[in-house]
Chimera marker file (.cmm) of the C-alpha trace (Angstrom):
<marker_set name="trace">
<marker id="1" x="-19.164" y="-2.387" z="-1.746" r="1" g="1" b="0" radius="0.5"/>
<marker id="2" x="-16.357" y="-1.022" z="0.333" r="1" g="1" b="0" radius="0.5"/>
<marker id="3" x="-16.800" y="-0.304" z="3.981" r="1" g="1" b="0" radius="0.5"/>
<marker id="4" x="-14.811" y="1.697" z="6.536" r="1" g="1" b="0" radius="0.5"/>
<marker id="5" x="-15.036" y="0.956" z="10.235" r="1" g="1" b="0" radius="0.5"/>
<marker id="6" x="-13.129" y="2.880" z="12.966" r="1" g="1" b="0" radius="0.5"/>
<marker id="7" x="-12.330" y="1.141" z="16.185" r="1" g="1" b="0" radius="0.5"/>
<marker id="8" x="-10.264" y="3.390" z="18.385" r="1" g="1" b="0" radius="0.5"/>
<marker id="9" x="-7.037" y="4.208" z="16.552" r="1" g="1" b="0" radius="0.5"/>
<marker id="10" x="-7.608" y="1.447" z="13.895" r="1" g="1" b="0" radius="0.5"/>
<marker id="11" x="-9.535" y="1.848" z="10.696" r="1" g="1" b="0" radius="0.5"/>
<marker id="12" x="-10.628" y="-1.355" z="8.945" r="1" g="1" b="0" radius="0.5"/>
<marker id="13" x="-11.350" y="-1.339" z="5.273" r="1" g="1" b="0" radius="0.5"/>
<marker id="14" x="-13.218" y="-4.124" z="3.623" r="1" g="1" b="0" radius="0.5"/>
<marker id="15" x="-14.565" y="-4.900" z="0.106" r="1" g="1" b="0" radius="0.5"/>
<marker id="16" x="-13.534" y="-3.489" z="-3.138" r="1" g="1" b="0" radius="0.5"/>
<marker id="17" x="-11.271" y="-0.347" z="-3.337" r="1" g="1" b="0" radius="0.5"/>
<marker id="18" x="-12.133" y="0.738" z="-6.955" r="1" g="1" b="0" radius="0.5"/>
<marker id="19" x="-13.037" y="3.790" z="-8.814" r="1" g="1" b="0" radius="0.5"/>
<marker id="20" x="-16.653" y="3.160" z="-7.803" r="1" g="1" b="0" radius="0.5"/>
<marker id="21" x="-16.061" y="3.116" z="-4.038" r="1" g="1" b="0" radius="0.5"/>
<marker id="22" x="-13.004" y="5.424" z="-3.458" r="1" g="1" b="0" radius="0.5"/>
<marker id="23" x="-14.797" y="8.823" z="-3.764" r="1" g="1" b="0" radius="0.5"/>
<marker id="24" x="-17.119" y="7.962" z="-0.862" r="1" g="1" b="0" radius="0.5"/>
<marker id="25" x="-14.153" y="6.452" z="1.192" r="1" g="1" b="0" radius="0.5"/>
<marker id="26" x="-12.121" y="9.658" z="0.498" r="1" g="1" b="0" radius="0.5"/>
<marker id="27" x="-14.924" y="11.622" z="2.317" r="1" g="1" b="0" radius="0.5"/>
<marker id="28" x="-15.272" y="9.101" z="5.160" r="1" g="1" b="0" radius="0.5"/>
<marker id="29" x="-11.563" y="8.977" z="5.754" r="1" g="1" b="0" radius="0.5"/>
<marker id="30" x="-11.322" y="12.731" z="5.910" r="1" g="1" b="0" radius="0.5"/>
<marker id="31" x="-13.886" y="12.627" z="8.652" r="1" g="1" b="0" radius="0.5"/>
<marker id="32" x="-11.858" y="10.115" z="10.813" r="1" g="1" b="0" radius="0.5"/>
<marker id="33" x="-8.223" y="11.320" z="10.172" r="1" g="1" b="0" radius="0.5"/>
<marker id="34" x="-7.593" y="13.868" z="12.955" r="1" g="1" b="0" radius="0.5"/>
<marker id="35" x="-4.603" y="14.662" z="15.016" r="1" g="1" b="0" radius="0.5"/>
<marker id="36" x="-3.867" y="11.183" z="16.396" r="1" g="1" b="0" radius="0.5"/>
<marker id="37" x="-2.043" y="8.114" z="15.113" r="1" g="1" b="0" radius="0.5"/>
<marker id="38" x="-4.167" y="5.715" z="13.108" r="1" g="1" b="0" radius="0.5"/>
<marker id="39" x="-3.464" y="2.333" z="11.608" r="1" g="1" b="0" radius="0.5"/>
<marker id="40" x="-5.439" y="1.318" z="8.490" r="1" g="1" b="0" radius="0.5"/>
<marker id="41" x="-5.997" y="-2.420" z="8.187" r="1" g="1" b="0" radius="0.5"/>
<marker id="42" x="-6.682" y="-3.583" z="4.651" r="1" g="1" b="0" radius="0.5"/>
<marker id="43" x="-7.039" y="-7.267" z="5.519" r="1" g="1" b="0" radius="0.5"/>
<marker id="44" x="-10.664" y="-7.207" z="4.483" r="1" g="1" b="0" radius="0.5"/>
<marker id="45" x="-10.029" y="-5.714" z="0.950" r="1" g="1" b="0" radius="0.5"/>
<marker id="46" x="-10.786" y="-8.158" z="-1.733" r="1" g="1" b="0" radius="0.5"/>
<marker id="47" x="-10.433" y="-6.008" z="-4.932" r="1" g="1" b="0" radius="0.5"/>
<marker id="48" x="-8.259" y="-3.118" z="-5.927" r="1" g="1" b="0" radius="0.5"/>
<marker id="49" x="-7.531" y="-0.958" z="-8.908" r="1" g="1" b="0" radius="0.5"/>
<marker id="50" x="-5.358" y="2.225" z="-9.271" r="1" g="1" b="0" radius="0.5"/>
<marker id="51" x="-7.973" y="4.191" z="-7.405" r="1" g="1" b="0" radius="0.5"/>
<marker id="52" x="-6.918" y="2.337" z="-4.218" r="1" g="1" b="0" radius="0.5"/>
<marker id="53" x="-3.462" y="3.946" z="-4.368" r="1" g="1" b="0" radius="0.5"/>
<marker id="54" x="-5.101" y="7.295" z="-4.897" r="1" g="1" b="0" radius="0.5"/>
<marker id="55" x="-7.009" y="6.691" z="-1.709" r="1" g="1" b="0" radius="0.5"/>
<marker id="56" x="-4.052" y="5.763" z="0.404" r="1" g="1" b="0" radius="0.5"/>
<marker id="57" x="-1.901" y="8.583" z="-0.871" r="1" g="1" b="0" radius="0.5"/>
<marker id="58" x="-4.680" y="11.149" z="-0.327" r="1" g="1" b="0" radius="0.5"/>
<marker id="59" x="-5.242" y="10.021" z="3.218" r="1" g="1" b="0" radius="0.5"/>
<marker id="60" x="-1.481" y="10.253" z="3.786" r="1" g="1" b="0" radius="0.5"/>
<marker id="61" x="-1.458" y="13.773" z="2.433" r="1" g="1" b="0" radius="0.5"/>
<marker id="62" x="-4.426" y="14.670" z="4.659" r="1" g="1" b="0" radius="0.5"/>
<marker id="63" x="-2.812" y="13.087" z="7.745" r="1" g="1" b="0" radius="0.5"/>
<marker id="64" x="0.304" y="15.035" z="7.092" r="1" g="1" b="0" radius="0.5"/>
<marker id="65" x="-1.617" y="18.262" z="6.896" r="1" g="1" b="0" radius="0.5"/>
<marker id="66" x="-3.373" y="17.528" z="10.106" r="1" g="1" b="0" radius="0.5"/>
<marker id="67" x="-0.193" y="16.458" z="11.818" r="1" g="1" b="0" radius="0.5"/>
<marker id="68" x="-1.574" y="12.933" z="12.328" r="1" g="1" b="0" radius="0.5"/>
<marker id="69" x="0.279" y="9.678" z="12.053" r="1" g="1" b="0" radius="0.5"/>
<marker id="70" x="-0.976" y="7.155" z="9.564" r="1" g="1" b="0" radius="0.5"/>
<marker id="71" x="0.341" y="3.637" z="8.721" r="1" g="1" b="0" radius="0.5"/>
<marker id="72" x="-1.059" y="0.776" z="6.845" r="1" g="1" b="0" radius="0.5"/>
<marker id="73" x="-1.107" y="-2.945" z="7.695" r="1" g="1" b="0" radius="0.5"/>
<marker id="74" x="-2.156" y="-6.108" z="5.659" r="1" g="1" b="0" radius="0.5"/>
<marker id="75" x="-1.848" y="-4.572" z="2.233" r="1" g="1" b="0" radius="0.5"/>
<marker id="76" x="-3.223" y="-7.078" z="-0.260" r="1" g="1" b="0" radius="0.5"/>
<marker id="77" x="-0.693" y="-8.541" z="-2.700" r="1" g="1" b="0" radius="0.5"/>
<marker id="78" x="-2.411" y="-6.993" z="-5.662" r="1" g="1" b="0" radius="0.5"/>
<marker id="79" x="-2.202" y="-3.474" z="-4.148" r="1" g="1" b="0" radius="0.5"/>
<marker id="80" x="1.478" y="-3.944" z="-3.259" r="1" g="1" b="0" radius="0.5"/>
<marker id="81" x="2.033" y="-5.078" z="-6.896" r="1" g="1" b="0" radius="0.5"/>
<marker id="82" x="0.266" y="-1.934" z="-8.177" r="1" g="1" b="0" radius="0.5"/>
<marker id="83" x="2.188" y="0.279" z="-5.810" r="1" g="1" b="0" radius="0.5"/>
<marker id="84" x="5.392" y="-1.315" z="-6.974" r="1" g="1" b="0" radius="0.5"/>
<marker id="85" x="4.511" y="-0.907" z="-10.632" r="1" g="1" b="0" radius="0.5"/>
<marker id="86" x="3.711" y="2.764" z="-10.194" r="1" g="1" b="0" radius="0.5"/>
<marker id="87" x="6.879" y="3.287" z="-8.060" r="1" g="1" b="0" radius="0.5"/>
<marker id="88" x="5.050" y="4.516" z="-4.871" r="1" g="1" b="0" radius="0.5"/>
<marker id="89" x="5.367" y="1.606" z="-2.515" r="1" g="1" b="0" radius="0.5"/>
<marker id="90" x="7.980" y="3.387" z="-0.526" r="1" g="1" b="0" radius="0.5"/>
<marker id="91" x="5.642" y="6.274" z="-0.049" r="1" g="1" b="0" radius="0.5"/>
<marker id="92" x="3.066" y="4.074" z="1.834" r="1" g="1" b="0" radius="0.5"/>
<marker id="93" x="4.046" y="3.550" z="5.496" r="1" g="1" b="0" radius="0.5"/>
<marker id="94" x="3.465" y="0.002" z="6.727" r="1" g="1" b="0" radius="0.5"/>
<marker id="95" x="3.448" y="-1.644" z="9.949" r="1" g="1" b="0" radius="0.5"/>
<marker id="96" x="4.360" y="-5.265" z="10.015" r="1" g="1" b="0" radius="0.5"/>
<marker id="97" x="1.509" y="-7.597" z="11.079" r="1" g="1" b="0" radius="0.5"/>
<link id1="1" id2="2" r="1" g="1" b="0" radius="0.2"/>
<link id1="2" id2="3" r="1" g="1" b="0" radius="0.2"/>
<link id1="3" id2="4" r="1" g="1" b="0" radius="0.2"/>
<link id1="4" id2="5" r="1" g="1" b="0" radius="0.2"/>
<link id1="5" id2="6" r="1" g="1" b="0" radius="0.2"/>
<link id1="6" id2="7" r="1" g="1" b="0" radius="0.2"/>
<link id1="7" id2="8" r="1" g="1" b="0" radius="0.2"/>
<link id1="8" id2="9" r="1" g="1" b="0" radius="0.2"/>
<link id1="9" id2="10" r="1" g="1" b="0" radius="0.2"/>
<link id1="10" id2="11" r="1" g="1" b="0" radius="0.2"/>
<link id1="11" id2="12" r="1" g="1" b="0" radius="0.2"/>
<link id1="12" id2="13" r="1" g="1" b="0" radius="0.2"/>
<link id1="13" id2="14" r="1" g="1" b="0" radius="0.2"/>
<link id1="14" id2="15" r="1" g="1" b="0" radius="0.2"/>
<link id1="15" id2="16" r="1" g="1" b="0" radius="0.2"/>
<link id1="16" id2="17" r="1" g="1" b="0" radius="0.2"/>
<link id1="17" id2="18" r="1" g="1" b="0" radius="0.2"/>
<link id1="18" id2="19" r="1" g="1" b="0" radius="0.2"/>
<link id1="19" id2="20" r="1" g="1" b="0" radius="0.2"/>
<link id1="20" id2="21" r="1" g="1" b="0" radius="0.2"/>
<link id1="21" id2="22" r="1" g="1" b="0" radius="0.2"/>
<link id1="22" id2="23" r="1" g="1" b="0" radius="0.2"/>
<link id1="23" id2="24" r="1" g="1" b="0" radius="0.2"/>
<link id1="24" id2="25" r="1" g="1" b="0" radius="0.2"/>
<link id1="25" id2="26" r="1" g="1" b="0" radius="0.2"/>
<link id1="26" id2="27" r="1" g="1" b="0" radius="0.2"/>
<link id1="27" id2="28" r="1" g="1" b="0" radius="0.2"/>
<link id1="28" id2="29" r="1" g="1" b="0" radius="0.2"/>
<link id1="29" id2="30" r="1" g="1" b="0" radius="0.2"/>
<link id1="30" id2="31" r="1" g="1" b="0" radius="0.2"/>
<link id1="31" id2="32" r="1" g="1" b="0" radius="0.2"/>
<link id1="32" id2="33" r="1" g="1" b="0" radius="0.2"/>
<link id1="33" id2="34" r="1" g="1" b="0" radius="0.2"/>
<link id1="34" id2="35" r="1" g="1" b="0" radius="0.2"/>
<link id1="35" id2="36" r="1" g="1" b="0" radius="0.2"/>
<link id1="36" id2="37" r="1" g="1" b="0" radius="0.2"/>
<link id1="37" id2="38" r="1" g="1" b="0" radius="0.2"/>
<link id1="38" id2="39" r="1" g="1" b="0" radius="0.2"/>
<link id1="39" id2="40" r="1" g="1" b="0" radius="0.2"/>
<link id1="40" id2="41" r="1" g="1" b="0" radius="0.2"/>
<link id1="41" id2="42" r="1" g="1" b="0" radius="0.2"/>
<link id1="42" id2="43" r="1" g="1" b="0" radius="0.2"/>
<link id1="43" id2="44" r="1" g="1" b="0" radius="0.2"/>
<link id1="44" id2="45" r="1" g="1" b="0" radius="0.2"/>
<link id1="45" id2="46" r="1" g="1" b="0" radius="0.2"/>
<link id1="46" id2="47" r="1" g="1" b="0" radius="0.2"/>
<link id1="47" id2="48" r="1" g="1" b="0" radius="0.2"/>
<link id1="48" id2="49" r="1" g="1" b="0" radius="0.2"/>
<link id1="49" id2="50" r="1" g="1" b="0" radius="0.2"/>
<link id1="50" id2="51" r="1" g="1" b="0" radius="0.2"/>
<link id1="51" id2="52" r="1" g="1" b="0" radius="0.2"/>
<link id1="52" id2="53" r="1" g="1" b="0" radius="0.2"/>
<link id1="53" id2="54" r="1" g="1" b="0" radius="0.2"/>
<link id1="54" id2="55" r="1" g="1" b="0" radius="0.2"/>
<link id1="55" id2="56" r="1" g="1" b="0" radius="0.2"/>
<link id1="56" id2="57" r="1" g="1" b="0" radius="0.2"/>
<link id1="57" id2="58" r="1" g="1" b="0" radius="0.2"/>
<link id1="58" id2="59" r="1" g="1" b="0" radius="0.2"/>
<link id1="59" id2="60" r="1" g="1" b="0" radius="0.2"/>
<link id1="60" id2="61" r="1" g="1" b="0" radius="0.2"/>
<link id1="61" id2="62" r="1" g="1" b="0" radius="0.2"/>
<link id1="62" id2="63" r="1" g="1" b="0" radius="0.2"/>
<link id1="63" id2="64" r="1" g="1" b="0" radius="0.2"/>
<link id1="64" id2="65" r="1" g="1" b="0" radius="0.2"/>
<link id1="65" id2="66" r="1" g="1" b="0" radius="0.2"/>
<link id1="66" id2="67" r="1" g="1" b="0" radius="0.2"/>
<link id1="67" id2="68" r="1" g="1" b="0" radius="0.2"/>
<link id1="68" id2="69" r="1" g="1" b="0" radius="0.2"/>
<link id1="69" id2="70" r="1" g="1" b="0" radius="0.2"/>
<link id1="70" id2="71" r="1" g="1" b="0" radius="0.2"/>
<link id1="71" id2="72" r="1" g="1" b="0" radius="0.2"/>
<link id1="72" id2="73" r="1" g="1" b="0" radius="0.2"/>
<link id1="73" id2="74" r="1" g="1" b="0" radius="0.2"/>
<link id1="74" id2="75" r="1" g="1" b="0" radius="0.2"/>
<link id1="75" id2="76" r="1" g="1" b="0" radius="0.2"/>
<link id1="76" id2="77" r="1" g="1" b="0" radius="0.2"/>
<link id1="77" id2="78" r="1" g="1" b="0" radius="0.2"/>
<link id1="78" id2="79" r="1" g="1" b="0" radius="0.2"/>
<link id1="79" id2="80" r="1" g="1" b="0" radius="0.2"/>
<link id1="80" id2="81" r="1" g="1" b="0" radius="0.2"/>
<link id1="81" id2="82" r="1" g="1" b="0" radius="0.2"/>
<link id1="82" id2="83" r="1" g="1" b="0" radius="0.2"/>
<link id1="83" id2="84" r="1" g="1" b="0" radius="0.2"/>
<link id1="84" id2="85" r="1" g="1" b="0" radius="0.2"/>
<link id1="85" id2="86" r="1" g="1" b="0" radius="0.2"/>
<link id1="86" id2="87" r="1" g="1" b="0" radius="0.2"/>
<link id1="87" id2="88" r="1" g="1" b="0" radius="0.2"/>
<link id1="88" id2="89" r="1" g="1" b="0" radius="0.2"/>
<link id1="89" id2="90" r="1" g="1" b="0" radius="0.2"/>
<link id1="90" id2="91" r="1" g="1" b="0" radius="0.2"/>
<link id1="91" id2="92" r="1" g="1" b="0" radius="0.2"/>
<link id1="92" id2="93" r="1" g="1" b="0" radius="0.2"/>
<link id1="93" id2="94" r="1" g="1" b="0" radius="0.2"/>
<link id1="94" id2="95" r="1" g="1" b="0" radius="0.2"/>
<link id1="95" id2="96" r="1" g="1" b="0" radius="0.2"/>
<link id1="96" id2="97" r="1" g="1" b="0" radius="0.2"/>
</marker_set>
């Protein structure tokens, strides 16, 4: 089961980002993405599928619509591989950590 925890301007994701968990996370993320700059930490993510990319890209679209900054840190290697495979890695803003 995936979990989202907001701590100031940092959102920590953990668990599995899969087709089963992403719909709920889309809603939770929509509630925390506002007009500020957020950093999403994926260090606790242990499983992904293509739905994880959908989640990140939808949160980015929402952040842009709300004029909020959004960047990701600690992308798991399997998520980076998927994003590269689909040709969308450059669309995912990352902060080095």
